[in-house]
C-alpha positions in Angstrom: -6.3 5.9 -11.2 -6.7 3.5 -8.2 -7.5 -0.1 -9.3 -9.5 -0.6 -6.0 -11.8 2.3 -6.6 -14.6 0.8 -8.9 -16.5 3.9 -8.8 -14.0 5.3 -11.3 -15.2 2.8 -14.0 -13.5 -0.3 -15.2 -10.0 -0.7 -14.6 -8.2 -0.9 -18.0 -4.6 -1.8 -17.1 -3.8 -5.2 -15.6 -4.0 -5.5 -11.8 -1.8 -8.0 -9.8 -3.4 -8.9 -6.6 -2.2 -11.1 -3.8 -4.5 -11.9 -1.0 -2.9 -12.8 2.4 -3.7 -13.6 5.9 -3.4 -10.9 8.4 -0.1 -12.3 9.8 3.2 -10.6 10.2 4.7 -13.2 7.8 2.5 -11.9 5.1 4.5 -8.6 5.1 7.4 -10.4 3.5 5.1 -12.0 0.8 3.8 -8.6 0.0 7.6 -7.2 -0.3 8.3 -10.2 -2.8 5.1 -9.5 -4.8 6.0 -5.9 -5.4 9.9 -6.6 -6.0 8.9 -9.2 -8.6 6.6 -6.7 -10.4 9.2 -4.0 -10.2 11.8 -6.4 -11.9 9.1 -7.4 -14.5 8.4 -3.7 -15.5 11.8 -2.2 -14.9 11.0 -0.1 -11.9 13.6 0.8 -9.2 12.2 -1.5 -6.4 13.7 0.1 -3.2 11.0 2.7 -2.5 8.0 0.6 -3.5 9.3 -2.4 -1.4 9.9 -0.2 1.5 6.5 1.5 1.2 4.5 -1.8 0.9 6.3 -3.2 3.9 5.2 -0.2 6.0 1.6 -0.3 4.7 1.2 -3.9 4.8 2.8 -4.1 8.4 0.2 -1.4 9.6 -2.7 -3.3 7.9 -1.7 -6.5 9.7 -1.0 -4.7 13.1 -4.1 -2.3 13.1 -6.7 -4.3 10.8 -5.8 -7.9 11.2 -8.5 -8.9 13.5 -11.0 -7.9 10.7 -9.6 -10.4 8.1 -6.7 -10.7 5.6 -5.3 -8.1 3.5 -4.7 -7.6 -0.2 -1.9 -6.0 -2.1 -3.0 -4.4 -5.5 -0.5 -3.4 -7.8 -1.1 -1.6 -11.2 0.5 0.5 -13.9 -0.8 3.3 -15.9 1.6 5.3 -18.3 3.0 7.3 -15.7 2.7 5.7 -12.3 3.0 2.4 -10.6 0.4 2.2 -8.0 0.5 0.1 -4.9 -2.7 -0.4 -2.7 -3.0 -2.1 0.5 -6.5 -3.2 1.3 -7.7 -4.3 4.6 -11.1 -4.8 6.0 -11.4 -2.3 8.8 -12.8 0.8 7.0 -13.4 2.5 10.6 -9.6 2.8 11.1 -8.5 5.3 8.5 -5.4 7.4 9.4 -5.4 11.1 8.9 -2.6 11.4 6.4 -2.5 15.1 6.8 -1.6 15.0 10.5 0.9 12.3 10.6 3.6 13.4 13.1 6.9 12.1 13.8 7.3 10.0 16.9 9.7 10.9 19.7 13.3 9.8 19.5 12.9 7.2 22.1 9.6 5.6 20.6 10.5 2.4 18.7 7.1 2.6 16.5 5.1 5.1 14.5 7.2 5.9 11.6 5.5 3.7 8.8 3.3 6.4 7.3 6.1 8.9 7.6 8.4 6.8 5.7 5.6 5.9 3.1 5.1 9.8 2.6 8.8 10.2 2.2 9.4 7.7 -0.4 6.2 7.8 -2.5 5.2 10.6 -4.7 1.7 10.4 -3.1 -0.1 8.5 -0.4 -3.7 8.5 -0.1 -6.4 6.6 2.0 -9.6 5.5 0.4 -12.6 4.1 2.1 -14.5 1.6 0.1 -17.7 0.3 1.6 -16.6 -2.3 3.9 -12.9 -2.1 3.2 -10.1 0.7 3.0 -7.0 0.9 1.0 -3.8 3.0 1.5 -2.5 3.8 -1.8 0.9 4.9 -2.9 2.2 5.8 -6.3 5.6 5.9 -7.9 6.7 7.3 -11.2 7.7 4.8 -13.9 10.4 5.3 -16.3 9.1 6.6 -19.8 
């Protein structure tokens, strides 16, 4: 269940939210937020930290002029959900058509990395904001 999607009803599990300015330095704060929660809940942090880095970096770069970003982390019995929210709902990547950039291109791999490391990556438009969501299995 996506914590950011209020249409599914009230969120039952705790949601850990950090609100950040849309500045490059906020990406490291997003990583630290996720890493601390992984430690707290006994989840391997490698993939979640890499994915939040890519998603937060994209949000800062592509939607930063529309306001800050938020990183929502929640846990249900099976998954850890990371949701990076920005306030540019008009710029939603098509996750079905993400292509690998050419070998000489320095940019454009963030969504590919997220899709490789997360079990699932989704984009939600929620009124005046959007969320890129990634889920990771949690140990039983």
